[in-house]
N, C-alpha and C positions, 0 to 999 in steps of 0.2 A: 111359632115359639112357645114353649111351655112356660107358665106362670110359675115362678118360685118365691118362696116366703122364707123369712129365717123361721128356724125351729125353734119352739119356746123349751126353755129348761127353769128349773129352780136350784138356788144354792141356798144351805141354811148354816147361818153361823150360831152353832149351838153352845151357849153359855152351861157349864156346870154349875148349877146353883147351890151345890152340896160340897162344894170344895172352896178353900180360901181363895179368894182373887178371882173366883168364877173364871178359870182357864176355858178355854174353847177348844172343840173337838176338830182335828185335822186328819184326814185319811191319807195314807200312802196308796196310790191308785195301782191297781194290779193289771189294768191295760192302758194303752197308749191312749193319749200321751202321759208317760211315767212322771212320778214325783209326788210333791205333796199337794193336797187340795182341800178347799172347803166340801163337805159333802154335799151331793146334789145330784142332779140327772135330768133326763127327759119328762116332760109331761106326756101323759098317755092320751090318746085322743078320747074325748068325752071326760076327762077327768078335771077337775078345778086346780089352779096353782097352790092352792092351799093343802087340797089332799095330797097333791104330789110332792110337796115338801115334807108332809108326815110319813108318807110311804118312803121317800127317798131315805129319810134320816133313820127309819126304823130299818130299811133293807141293809143299809151300809154300816150303821152303828148299832144296831139292835136297841136303841133307844126310842121310847116314847117322849117326843118331844111337845111341848105347849108353844105355839107359835105366838110370839110377843106382839111383833109388828111386821109389816113388810117395809123393809128397808129402802130399796132402791131397784132400778131396772138398769141392766147393764147391756147394750146392744151394738158394742163396735163390731163390725162385720168381720175382724180379725181376731177376736177374743178367744175363738177357738179354731185350732188348725184343721180340724176335720171338716168343718161347715160353718155357715153363718148361723150361729144361734143368738137369741136374746136370753138373759137371765133374769127372773125376778127373784131377788134375794130377801130372805126373811131372817129376823132374829128371833131365836127359840131359846127356851131353856130346857133342861132334862137334869134328872138326879139319876144316881145308879151306876152300873160299872158297864160302860160302852166297850163292844167287842167289834173288832174287824169282821165284816161279813160281805157278801155278795161282791162287789167289784173292788172292795178294800183290801189292800194286800197285808196293811197293818194299819193301826191307828194310835194316836196319842195326842195327850192334852197338853195344850201350850199356853203360857202366859203371854202377855204382848211382847215381853223382851226375849223370849225363846223361839219366837216362830221363824221356821227357816227361810231363807232368802230363796227367791226364784221359784215361787209356787207356779203350778200349772194354771194354763187360760191366764186371765186377766186378776187373779185371786190375790196377788200382791196390791193391786190397786183397790180391790174391794176391802181388804183387811185395813189397808191405810183409811179408806175412808171410815171405815167402822170404828177403829181407834180413835180417830178424830170427833166422831159422833159420841161415843161412849164416855171418852174423858175429858171433851171440851164441849159437847153439845154443837158442834159444828156439822151441818149437814152438808154433803157433797155437791159440788158445784155440777150443775147440767153440763156435758159435754156434747155441744150442737156441731153436728156433722159426722164425716168419718174420723 
């Protein structure tokens, strides 16, 4: 029996520091699963998660980001319908004009009260955890088990 491991990914919550209320960037995915998502993607072999986060942000949004902190790791085996992944989520800042590129069909800046419902993957949960952290300094609770 072949040994199987989760595939590492990164997601980057990009706060636009040059806009009032520091909206975040979400992309509308070009490829399945379709819908709105936090920018991110797969970590390449030989690449650090930090480098992958900066690369994916640039590839999908055209933004050069400054990684502020590693926020949380999400690893529920069902988080990605395509395969078992784990995501290292970063909080980053950027300025300028983001543009949908690479795997992004479109892109939009969202304030907390504007974020679409039912984001792809587990991004609803990630953003709920992020808003609680940003506004109330409450870190997400660890989810033990599946």
